[in-house]
N, C-alpha and C positions, 0 to 999 in steps of 0.2 A: 950254542950262543952265536957262533959265526953264521950258521944257517939262518937263524932268526934275524940277524943284522942284514944279511943279504936279501932276505925276503922283504924286510921293511924298506930297504933301499930301492928294490925293484917296484914295489907297490906305490910308494909315496909320490914319485913323479907323475905316475898315471892319474892318481887321485887329484893331485895339484892341478894338472892340466884340465881335467874335467871340471874342477871347481872354478878355475879361471874362465872357462867357456860359459859355464852356467851364470856366473856373476856378470860377464860381459853381455849375455843375452838378456838378462833381467834389466841391466842398466840401459841397454838399447831400447827395450820395450818402453820403459818409463820415459826415456828421452824422446822417443817418437811420439808418445802420447802428449807430452808437454809441448812439443813443437807443433803438433796438429792443433792443439788448443790455442796456442799463441797465434798460429796462422789464421784461425777462424776469427779471433778477436781483432787482429790487425786488418784483415780484409773487410770486416764489418765497419770498423772505424774509418777506413779509407773510403769505402763505398758510401757511408752515410754522412761523411764530412760536409759535402755541399749543402745538405739539408740543415745540419747544425750551424753551419756558417751563415746561411741565409736567414734562418728564422730564430736562431739563438735560443734563449730559454723559453721563448714563446712557443717553440715546438712542443714543449711538455705541458703547456697551460692552455693552449687553444684547441678547440674542438672542430675548427673549420677545416674541411678536407675537400678541396675543389681542384680537380685536375685541369679544369678549363682555365682558371685564373692562376694556376701554379702556386696555390697557397695550401699548405699542409700543416695540420696540427695533430699531434698524437694523443691528446688528452682523452678523447672519446674511447679509442681502442684500449688505452691503458686502464681507464676506469672500468670498462667492460670486462677486461681480463681479470682484474682483481675481484670484482663483484661475483662473477660466475664461479671462479675458483673458490672463493670464501663460502658462498652459499652451498656449493656442491660438497665441500668438506664438512660443513655444519650438518648437512643431511646424511652424508655417507658414514661419518665417523661413529655415531651411536649405533647405527644399524650394523656396521661391520663388527663392532665389539659385541653386539648381541648375538650375531651369527656365530662368531668364534667361541663365545662362552657357551652357547647352546651345544655346539659340536663337541666341545672338550668336556663339559661338565654334566650335561643333562641328556644328550642324545644317546639312545641305545647303541651299544658297540656294533651290532651287526649292520646298522645302516649309517653309522657315523662316517665310515670311510667312503662309501658311495656318494653320500651327500657332499663330502669334502672334495672328491674328485669332480663332481658336478660344479661346484663353486669355482674350482680352478679352471674348468673348461669355459665357464662364462667369462673369466678374466682374459681368455684368449680370443674372444670374438673380435673381428676387425671393427675399428671405430666407425667406418662408413656404414656398416650394417646398423649400428645404433642410430646413426644420423638418419638413415632412410626410415627406420621404424619410428623415430621421433617425428619426422616430417609428415609421414602418411598415416600414422596411427595415433601417436600420443598427442601431437599438436591439435588435430581437429577435435579429439575427445576432450582435451583440456579447455579449448576455446568454448565448446558448447556447454559443458557441464560445470566448469569452475570459473573461467574468466568472465564469460558473459553474465552469469547471475551476480557475481560480485560487482561488476561494473554497473549493471542495471539497478542494484539495490543501494549503491553508495550515494549518499546525499551530496549534492554539489557543494564543493568547498570544505567537506569534512576530511578527516585524516584518511578515511577509507578511500575517498575519491582521489586523494593525492598519492596514496600508496598503490592503488590498483588501477589507475587510469591507463589507457592505451587502447589501441585497436584490437578488438577481440578476435584475432586470427590465429592465436596459439604460437606465433613466432615472436619470442621475446626473451628478455634476460632470464626470467624465472624458469621457463621450460628448458632453455639451454642449460641452466644449472642443474635441473632435474636429470637431464640426459647425462651430464657429466657425473652426477652422483651415482647413477646406475652403472656407469662405466667403471668408476674406481671402486665401487662397493665390493665386487667379487675379488679384486686384487688385494684390497686391504683385508678383507675377511680371511682369505687364504694365508696371508702372511701373519696375521694375528693368531690364527689357529696354530700355525707352526711355532710361534713364540710361546703361546700358553702351554703347548705340549712339552716344552723344554723345562717347565717347572717340575721338579722331582715329585713323584706321587707320594712319597713319605711326608713331604712338607704339607701337602693338601690334607692328607689323612690325619696328620697331627693336629691341624687346625680344626677339622671336623670333630676329632676326639675331645678337643677342649670345649666343644659346644658351639662353635661358630656356625652361622647360617651360610648358605651358598653365597649370598650377597657379600657378607663380611669376608669370606675367603677370597672372593674376587677382588674386593676393594683393598683389603689389608695384606693379602699374601701374594696373589698372582700378579696383579698390576705393578706393585712396587718391585717385585722380583724381575720383571721384564721391562722396567720403565724406560731404559735406554732404547730398547727395540721399539717400544710403542712410539716414542718421539721420531725415530727413524721412519717408521711406517707412515705416520702422519705426514711428514715432510715429503716422502716419496709420492704419496697420493696427491698432495698439493702440487708437487712438481708436474705430475702427469696432467692434472686439471689445468694448470697454467699453459701447458704447451699443446693441448689438444686442438686439432685443426678441423678435420672434415665434419665430425659430428656436430660441432658448434656452428660451423658455416651453414649447415643445412637449416638450422632452426632458430638462430638468434635474431634474424631479421636484417642484419648487415646495414645498420644505420650508424653513421659516424658521429652523430651528436652525443651530448651527455644524456644518459637515461634519466628520466624524471620520475620513474616509478619502476617497480619490479616487473610490471607487465609492459614496459616500453621496449621497443626494438633497440638494439645496440650492436656492438661489434667487439671483437677481441683482436689482439695484435696478430695472432696466427690466422684468424679468419680473414682479416684485411689483406695480409700478404698472399694468402691462397687465392683470394678473389681477383686481385689486381696485378699481381706480378707479371703474368703473361700478357697483360694489356698495357703495361707501363712502357710507353714509347719515348717519353721525354726524360732528359737527364735528371731533372729535379724530382719527377715522380718516382723514378727508380731509386734515387738517393733517399727519398723519404721512406720507402719501403724497407731499404737496407737499414736505415736508422731505426725503424721499428724493430727489426730483427735484433739489433744491438740492445735496444731497450729490454726486449724479452729475455735476452741472455743475461742482462744485468739483474733483472728481477729474479730469475732462477738462481743466479749466483747468490743474491741476497738471502733467498730462502735457505739455501744450503749453509750459508754463513751463520744465520740464526739458529739452524739446527745444531751446528757445531758448538755454538755458544751455550745452548740449552744442555747438550750432552756434557760439556765441560763442567757445568754447574751441578751435575748429578754426582752423588757420592759413589765412590768405587767400592 
């Protein structure tokens, strides 16, 4: 009994000391992260304050961007960012779900893993490669075989003319959205596949045993089982589409005005900053670009907040 008491006395301080160090390290890491985040927000607010002070709320509603007259409005890049991200998500989401379902439910086992690895490798391709492929391959093909026939066959004043009007050069909002969709598709497919593989095989087999079709199993068993993860993947894909820079800069056309059709040139917040930050010599120009960065940060934060609200509404 005495030996046991001595042993506990000799071990306890050592464990307590190690536990204290571990807690301190975790607290320091969390504090450092929050301090870095606060520093980013404060620096963006300070850097963009001259633009907010000069243009007021008109900074968010005006599309005029003229470095010569020192007049800046962020409405064009904001609208372009939201449109390209939304269109890319609309295209990529059903395709990503289809790829993941095929790999988990229908693909033969010997080739399922190699195809899954190939999908994951596609997710790691640098964005500038997608941008160059879009500019030199996809945009010319799209302009010749899709955009030009649609523009030529649209009757003046019709809804097709309003929807598809624009210079048929392939550099527009729609092609930028397609490149974004191609970029986020492998990433979302890989994560969806990992989510679907977490569903126990016994659950799926029980559903098939009851006579469910594969579509019914996916709709009623697998997707509800991983619903929280599905929302997270969607929001992560949307976040990457919102912040993508180089691929969009190559192919969107980089026009600051409001896009009047899906084939019209436009710009995003990230592409505007990438194009002009090194050339911004005036104080107001720099402040406007920093203010755009703050707007992009707030949009991303809003997306994450919406994701949290959606997850909170899910049943545990």
